[in-house]
C-alpha distance (Angstrom), angle and dihedral (degrees) to the residues before:
residue distance angle dihedral
M1 . . .
K2 3.79 . .
D3 3.81 117.6 .
M4 3.78 117.4 -115.2
P5 3.80 113.1 -114.9
A6 3.79 116.0 -104.7
R7 3.80 113.8 -102.0
L8 3.79 116.9 -126.3
L9 3.80 128.5 -168.9
I10 3.79 121.0 -158.6
I11 3.80 114.2 -161.7
D12 3.79 110.2 -171.5
D13 3.79 132.4 128.8
E14 3.82 91.3 -142.2
E15 3.79 107.3 90.6
A16 3.81 92.2 -159.1
I17 3.82 90.8 57.3
R18 3.82 92.5 48.9
F19 3.80 90.7 47.1
A20 3.81 95.1 48.5
L21 3.81 94.6 46.7
S22 3.81 92.4 43.3
R23 3.77 91.5 50.8
Y24 3.80 93.6 46.6
F25 3.81 97.7 46.2
G26 3.80 93.1 36.9
G27 3.81 87.6 55.8
L28 3.79 88.5 55.2
G29 3.79 90.1 55.4
Y30 3.78 101.0 -98.8
E31 3.80 121.6 138.8
V32 3.83 103.7 -122.1
S33 3.79 132.1 -167.7
G34 3.77 128.9 175.0
A35 3.77 141.6 -150.9
A36 3.81 130.7 -168.4
T37 3.82 99.6 -161.3
L38 3.78 139.7 38.8
A39 3.81 91.1 -112.2
E40 3.79 92.5 50.7
G41 3.80 90.0 46.4
R42 3.81 91.5 53.5
E43 3.80 90.5 51.2
R44 3.81 92.8 48.7
L45 3.81 91.3 47.6
R46 3.78 89.4 53.6
N47 3.83 96.3 43.4
D48 3.83 104.7 31.5
R49 3.82 97.5 36.5
P50 3.83 95.6 -152.4
Q51 3.78 121.2 -164.3
V52 3.82 92.7 -142.0
A53 3.80 131.3 30.8
F54 3.81 127.0 -168.1
L55 3.80 107.8 -152.6
D56 3.77 129.6 -159.6
Q57 3.78 108.5 -148.7
R58 3.81 96.5 -146.4
L59 3.78 112.4 53.5
P60 3.80 127.0 163.9
D61 3.81 92.4 -108.3
G62 3.81 102.5 33.7
D63 3.77 149.5 -44.1
G64 3.81 117.3 -44.1
L65 3.80 89.8 -144.3
D66 3.83 88.2 68.0
L67 3.81 86.7 74.6
L68 3.80 90.8 64.8
A69 3.80 90.3 70.8
């Protein structure tokens, strides 16, 4: 049975950062989703249930570290 790819979530308001990380990790076989705001990141965490999240600290609507709680 083949292992499912790990799911990654990239939360960053810079589109270029999300694109670059998505392209890199997607090329390695990871399933990648992205979010541009804290609110969108919370929703994706709840719905996508990623195993790993990359958090930008300064987002337009709050601090990415707030998601760690």
